[in-house]
LUMNU-839746 format. One record per residue (C-alpha): residue in one letter; x, z, y; residue number from 1; chain. Coordinates in nm, 4 decimals, padded with zeros to 6 digits. Layout:
N
MIKE residu     east       up    north num chaine
MIKE      A        X        Z        Y NUM      A
...
END
This chain:
259
MIKE residu     east       up    north num chaine
MIKE      M -00.3103  01.0770  01.0623   1      A
MIKE      A  00.0226  01.0127  01.2350   2      A
MIKE      R  00.3407  01.0245  01.0297   3      A
MIKE      T  00.4874  01.3038  01.2441   4      A
MIKE      Q  00.1813  01.5223  01.1833   5      A
MIKE      V  00.2036  01.4763  00.8069   6      A
MIKE      E  00.5765  01.5515  00.8154   7      A
MIKE      Q  00.5137  01.8755  01.0048   8      A
MIKE      L  00.2687  01.9863  00.7363   9      A
MIKE      L  00.5113  01.9177  00.4511  10      A
MIKE      V  00.8549  02.0143  00.5849  11      A
MIKE      P  00.8025  02.3922  00.5664  12      A
MIKE      V  00.8267  02.3634  00.1870  13      A
MIKE      F  00.9822  02.0243  00.1133  14      A
MIKE      P  01.3125  01.8848  00.2547  15      A
MIKE      K  01.2661  01.6475  00.5481  16      A
MIKE      R  01.4985  01.3855  00.4000  17      A
MIKE      H  01.2763  01.3334  00.0971  18      A
MIKE      V  00.9537  01.3778  00.2948  19      A
MIKE      D  01.0604  01.0893  00.5211  20      A
MIKE      G  01.1279  00.8814  00.2111  21      A
MIKE      F  00.7988  00.9248  00.0306  22      A
MIKE      I  00.5897  00.8897  00.3460  23      A
MIKE      R  00.7685  00.5613  00.4235  24      A
MIKE      H  00.7007  00.4336  00.0717  25      A
MIKE      F  00.3379  00.5495  00.0918  26      A
MIKE      E  00.2850  00.3579  00.4173  27      A
MIKE      G  00.4455  00.0459  00.2720  28      A
MIKE      M  00.2390  00.0750 -00.0453  29      A
MIKE      T -00.0838  00.1001  00.1557  30      A
MIKE      K  00.0019 -00.2089  00.3624  31      A
MIKE      D  00.0812 -00.4066  00.0471  32      A
MIKE      F -00.2501 -00.3000 -00.1061  33      A
MIKE      Q -00.4460 -00.4110  00.1999  34      A
MIKE      R -00.2690 -00.7461  00.1892  35      A
MIKE      E -00.3471 -00.7810 -00.1842  36      A
MIKE      E  00.0255 -00.7841 -00.2645  37      A
MIKE      W -00.0329 -00.5978 -00.5882  38      A
MIKE      E  00.3134 -00.6102 -00.7443  39      A
MIKE      D  00.4843 -00.4936 -00.4237  40      A
MIKE      C  00.2269 -00.2139 -00.3946  41      A
MIKE      I  00.2978 -00.0982 -00.7508  42      A
MIKE      A  00.6751 -00.1153 -00.6989  43      A
MIKE      K  00.6533  00.1002 -00.3854  44      A
MIKE      G  00.4416  00.3450 -00.5847  45      A
MIKE      G  00.7398  00.3862 -00.8191  46      A
MIKE      K  00.9714  00.4505 -00.5250  47      A
MIKE      F  00.7193  00.6974 -00.3810  48      A
MIKE      V  00.7266  00.8907 -00.7095  49      A
MIKE      E  01.1070  00.9031 -00.7136  50      A
MIKE      A  01.1159  01.0497 -00.3611  51      A
MIKE      V  00.8380  01.2984 -00.4442  52      A
MIKE      L  01.0207  01.4231 -00.7549  53      A
MIKE      K  01.3390  01.4732 -00.5528  54      A
MIKE      A  01.1402  01.6852 -00.3066  55      A
MIKE      L  00.9800  01.8829 -00.5914  56      A
MIKE      S  01.3192  01.9373 -00.7547  57      A
MIKE      V  01.4636  02.0860 -00.4361  58      A
MIKE      A  01.1554  02.3051 -00.3945  59      A
MIKE      G  01.2093  02.4182 -00.7535  60      A
MIKE      G  01.5664  02.5240 -00.6817  61      A
MIKE      Q  01.7315  02.2276 -00.8517  62      A
MIKE      T  02.0213  02.0115 -00.7344  63      A
MIKE      V  01.9178  01.6477 -00.7038  64      A
MIKE      P  02.1663  01.4020 -00.8604  65      A
MIKE      K  02.2867  01.1308 -00.6255  66      A
MIKE      G  02.2069  00.7617 -00.6487  67      A
MIKE      K  02.1541  00.6127 -00.9934  68      A
MIKE      D  02.2285  00.9471 -01.1592  69      A
MIKE      F  01.8748  01.0568 -01.0661  70      A
MIKE      K  01.6345  00.9870 -01.3534  71      A
MIKE      V  01.2593  01.0304 -01.3196  72      A
MIKE      D  01.1959  01.1389 -01.6791  73      A
MIKE      K  01.4782  01.3919 -01.6707  74      A
MIKE      A  01.3568  01.5369 -01.3394  75      A
MIKE      I  01.0040  01.5788 -01.4805  76      A
MIKE      N  01.1359  01.7481 -01.7940  77      A
MIKE      I  01.3569  01.9867 -01.5940  78      A
MIKE      L  01.0652  02.0866 -01.3709  79      A
MIKE      G  00.8436  02.1396 -01.6758  80      A
MIKE      G  01.1127  02.3568 -01.8337  81      A
MIKE      L  01.1277  02.6027 -01.5439  82      A
MIKE      G  01.0083  02.9491 -01.6328  83      A
MIKE      V  00.6406  03.0320 -01.5940  84      A
MIKE      G  00.5939  03.1965 -01.2566  85      A
MIKE      S  00.9312  03.0810 -01.1228  86      A
MIKE      V  00.7568  02.8234 -00.9022  87      A
MIKE      D  00.3958  02.7276 -00.8449  88      A
MIKE      D  00.2490  02.5280 -01.1344  89      A
MIKE      T  00.1595  02.2438 -00.8973  90      A
MIKE      I  00.5357  02.1864 -00.8498  91      A
MIKE      R  00.6328  02.2662 -01.2068  92      A
MIKE      L  00.3622  02.0769 -01.3971  93      A
MIKE      T  00.0632  01.9304 -01.2136  94      A
MIKE      I  00.2221  01.6879 -00.9669  95      A
MIKE      P  00.5008  01.5819 -01.2079  96      A
MIKE      R  00.2410  01.4823 -01.4692  97      A
MIKE      S  00.0696  01.2550 -01.2195  98      A
MIKE      C  00.4111  01.1194 -01.1173  99      A
MIKE      R  00.4890  01.0308 -01.4786 100      A
MIKE      F  00.1662  00.8287 -01.5067 101      A
MIKE      V  00.2346  00.6313 -01.1860 102      A
MIKE      Y  00.5967  00.5688 -01.2815 103      A
MIKE      E  00.4942  00.4438 -01.6247 104      A
MIKE      I  00.2765  00.1782 -01.4611 105      A
MIKE      A  00.5415  00.0870 -01.2036 106      A
MIKE      S  00.8183  00.0614 -01.4635 107      A
MIKE      N  00.6479 -00.0967 -01.7597 108      A
MIKE      R  00.3499 -00.2974 -01.6370 109      A
MIKE      G  00.3566 -00.4377 -01.2832 110      A
MIKE      G  00.4744 -00.7980 -01.2818 111      A
MIKE      R  00.5550 -00.8018 -01.6543 112      A
MIKE      H  00.2313 -00.9254 -01.8038 113      A
MIKE      D  00.1768 -01.2001 -02.0543 114      A
MIKE      P  00.0729 -01.5046 -01.8472 115      A
MIKE      D -00.2043 -01.5767 -02.1012 116      A
MIKE      E -00.3678 -01.2385 -02.0377 117      A
MIKE      I -00.6046 -01.1413 -01.7582 118      A
MIKE      D -00.3739 -01.0199 -01.4825 119      A
MIKE      P -00.4362 -00.6444 -01.4421 120      A
MIKE      N -00.2061 -00.6017 -01.1416 121      A
MIKE      E -00.4968 -00.5400 -00.9031 122      A
MIKE      M -00.6389 -00.2705 -01.1307 123      A
MIKE      D -00.2935 -00.1162 -01.1647 124      A
MIKE      A -00.2503 -00.1131 -00.7867 125      A
MIKE      V -00.5858  00.0633 -00.7412 126      A
MIKE      V -00.4831  00.3313 -00.9919 127      A
MIKE      V -00.1349  00.3696 -00.8389 128      A
MIKE      I -00.2540  00.4077 -00.4813 129      A
MIKE      G -00.5286  00.6497 -00.5857 130      A
MIKE      N -00.2860  00.8734 -00.7740 131      A
MIKE      C -00.0214  00.8572 -00.5006 132      A
MIKE      S -00.2849  00.9544 -00.2422 133      A
MIKE      W -00.3779  01.2532 -00.4574 134      A
MIKE      I -00.0116  01.3530 -00.5007 135      A
MIKE      L  00.0492  01.3474 -00.1265 136      A
MIKE      A -00.2698  01.5399 -00.0566 137      A
MIKE      E -00.1791  01.8023 -00.3190 138      A
MIKE      M  00.1668  01.8454 -00.1674 139      A
MIKE      I  00.0083  01.9073  00.1741 140      A
MIKE      R -00.2380  02.1542  00.0218 141      A
MIKE      H  00.0467  02.3420 -00.1451 142      A
MIKE      A  00.2743  02.3389  00.1605 143      A
MIKE      Q -00.0026  02.4615  00.3914 144      A
MIKE      H -00.1655  02.7163  00.1625 145      A
MIKE      G -00.2688  03.0073  00.3808 146      A
MIKE      A -00.0821  02.8707  00.6845 147      A
MIKE      V -00.3584  02.6648  00.8486 148      A
MIKE      D -00.7343  02.6811  00.8736 149      A
MIKE      M -00.8691  02.5741  00.5342 150      A
MIKE      G -01.1334  02.3536  00.6947 151      A
MIKE      A -00.8611  02.1565  00.8723 152      A
MIKE      A -00.6561  02.1355  00.5529 153      A
MIKE      K -00.9583  01.9995  00.3658 154      A
MIKE      N -01.0083  01.7280  00.6290 155      A
MIKE      I -00.6433  01.6253  00.5925 156      A
MIKE      V -00.6731  01.6020  00.2158 157      A
MIKE      N -00.9964  01.4032  00.2396 158      A
MIKE      S -00.8427  01.1552  00.4825 159      A
MIKE      L -00.5515  01.0951  00.2474 160      A
MIKE      V -00.7542  01.0443 -00.0687 161      A
MIKE      T -01.0092  00.8150  00.0984 162      A
MIKE      R -00.9905  00.4757 -00.0667 163      A
MIKE      K -00.7712  00.2251  00.1163 164      A
MIKE      Y -00.9852 -00.0852  00.1547 165      A
MIKE      P -00.8115 -00.4217  00.1584 166      A
MIKE      L -00.8340 -00.6450  00.4634 167      A
MIKE      I -00.9009 -00.9435  00.2363 168      A
MIKE      E -01.1967 -00.9811  00.0026 169      A
MIKE      E -01.2893 -01.2531 -00.2466 170      A
MIKE      V -01.6588 -01.3081 -00.3275 171      A
MIKE      D -01.7465 -01.5846 -00.5748 172      A
MIKE      G -01.4543 -01.7947 -00.4625 173      A
MIKE      R -01.5173 -01.7359 -00.0916 174      A
MIKE      T -01.2543 -01.5480  00.1095 175      A
MIKE      Y -01.3328 -01.2984  00.3873 176      A
MIKE      F -01.0887 -01.1345  00.6261 177      A
MIKE      H -01.1913 -00.7968  00.7670 178      A
MIKE      L -01.0000 -00.8183  01.0942 179      A
MIKE      N -01.1979 -00.6589  01.3739 180      A
MIKE      G -01.1739 -00.8551  01.6971 181      A
MIKE      A -00.9807 -01.1419  01.5393 182      A
MIKE      S -01.0100 -01.4802  01.7071 183      A
MIKE      A -01.1014 -01.7998  01.5235 184      A
MIKE      T -00.7352 -01.9106  01.5382 185      A
MIKE      D -00.6292 -01.5732  01.3935 186      A
MIKE      I -00.8654 -01.6223  01.0997 187      A
MIKE      A -00.7404 -01.9767  01.0399 188      A
MIKE      L -00.3749 -01.8684  01.0394 189      A
MIKE      V -00.4333 -01.5680  00.8136 190      A
MIKE      A -00.6374 -01.7826  00.5729 191      A
MIKE      L -00.3564 -02.0368  00.5412 192      A
MIKE      N -00.1054 -01.7564  00.4964 193      A
MIKE      H -00.3224 -01.6063  00.2222 194      A
MIKE      S -00.3094 -01.9390  00.0357 195      A
MIKE      Y  00.0616 -01.9985  00.1033 196      A
MIKE      P  00.2473 -02.1826 -00.0450 197      A
MIKE      G -00.0713 -02.3592 -00.1485 198      A
MIKE      R -00.2797 -02.5780  00.0785 199      A
MIKE      I -00.6359 -02.5666  00.2151 200      A
MIKE      A -00.8381 -02.8776  00.2943 201      A
MIKE      M -00.9075 -02.9014  00.6655 202      A
MIKE      G -01.2827 -02.9119  00.6089 203      A
MIKE      D -01.2689 -02.6048  00.3859 204      A
MIKE      L -01.0685 -02.4185  00.6482 205      A
MIKE      V -01.3296 -02.4997  00.9125 206      A
MIKE      K -01.6042 -02.3644  00.6844 207      A
MIKE      L -01.3998 -02.0504  00.6134 208      A
MIKE      V -01.3623 -01.9802  00.9855 209      A
MIKE      E -01.7380 -02.0426  01.0361 210      A
MIKE      R -01.8162 -01.7706  00.7786 211      A
MIKE      H -01.6545 -01.5211  01.0158 212      A
MIKE      D -01.9304 -01.5606  01.2777 213      A
MIKE      F -01.7884 -01.8577  01.4640 214      A
MIKE      T -01.9744 -02.1798  01.5434 215      A
MIKE      E -01.8679 -02.5043  01.3785 216      A
MIKE      K -01.7422 -02.6276  01.7157 217      A
MIKE      N -01.5275 -02.3166  01.7707 218      A
MIKE      A -01.3978 -02.3338  01.4139 219      A
MIKE      R -01.2895 -02.6954  01.4566 220      A
MIKE      V -01.1211 -02.6172  01.7884 221      A
MIKE      A -00.9364 -02.3250  01.6277 222      A
MIKE      V -00.8070 -02.5415  01.3437 223      A
MIKE      Q -00.6861 -02.8042  01.5905 224      A
MIKE      R -00.5034 -02.5373  01.7913 225      A
MIKE      I -00.2953 -02.4257  01.4931 226      A
MIKE      M -00.1892 -02.7749  01.3866 227      A
MIKE      K  00.1566 -02.7194  01.5392 228      A
MIKE      F  00.2053 -02.4448  01.2797 229      A
MIKE      V  00.1079 -02.6514  00.9747 230      A
MIKE      D  00.2047 -02.9463  00.7592 231      A
MIKE      E -00.0808 -03.1886  00.6897 232      A
MIKE      D -00.0606 -03.4140  00.3843 233      A
MIKE      E -00.2252 -03.7531  00.3319 234      A
MIKE      N -00.5469 -03.5841  00.2114 235      A
MIKE      Q -00.5824 -03.3577  00.5186 236      A
MIKE      R -00.4730 -03.0562  00.3209 237      A
MIKE      L -00.2904 -02.7980  00.5313 238      A
MIKE      R  00.0040 -02.5711  00.4529 239      A
MIKE      L  00.1657 -02.3241  00.6919 240      A
MIKE      L  00.5141 -02.3885  00.8236 241      A
MIKE      A  00.7613 -02.0980  00.8612 242      A
MIKE      P  00.6664 -02.0185  01.2261 243      A
MIKE      G  00.3001 -02.0086  01.1198 244      A
MIKE      V  00.3766 -01.7678  00.8352 245      A
MIKE      R  00.5510 -01.5372  01.0801 246      A
MIKE      K  00.2625 -01.5537  01.3283 247      A
MIKE      A  00.0091 -01.4779  01.0539 248      A
MIKE      E  00.2152 -01.1789  00.9366 249      A
MIKE      L  00.2226 -01.0426  01.2916 250      A
MIKE      I -00.1563 -01.0741  01.3093 251      A
MIKE      M -00.1947 -00.8800  00.9845 252      A
MIKE      D  00.0542 -00.6154  01.0955 253      A
MIKE      S -00.1316 -00.5593  01.4222 254      A
MIKE      H -00.4564 -00.4949  01.2363 255      A
MIKE      L -00.2911 -00.2656  00.9818 256      A
MIKE      T -00.1361 -00.0626  01.2640 257      A
MIKE      S -00.4670 -00.0263  01.4463 258      A
MIKE      M -00.6530  00.1088  01.1414 259      A
END
């Protein structure tokens, strides 16, 4: 669903300034998740929660402190302390409780793990994006209650809480890129970018491209075509140069936009 359509559904109840903010953070969070950038995804989830709580505070008749004076925990406590019946419980209690959970992960876990532990950032990102999707869907449900056909509202909610699948998948050490219509050179560039700043052996890169339904000949041609974007060491191991990183990012962005 287009950003403008979601905004139109929310603005009747929530201030446009904060709606713009949390939709922007939600979009960024989803892109980071699809790129497997777990820590960035979690961090944007925290920013999403801050913007949501500002919108809820305004809807609850509160004045939102400016800048660093705004505190998530204080905002949640103020909303919870509003009188029963003064505002809908979804604004007063339900959404803020989910916000507290997401913010706890974003503030105290993401990127701060013991290096000797199994890194749970991916699991955290899955939980964060799932809860943020629910929060946004619940805000739409509340804002549109009785104002639109309930069947249409249900479809909107379902589209928002549908799991966001990553464009990159690892299976037993093998990497797959789910980029519909991508060329062999696109796959090679994105694969090198995924490993950056590490290197991939030229032969391994050829095999990786082959796994995406290209012949060995086409895979080898593709790898040769991107050599101007890479540094090759004495062992034929390849690493992307800065222009190659930029080109790979543009490829990823184009596929994220088309989804």
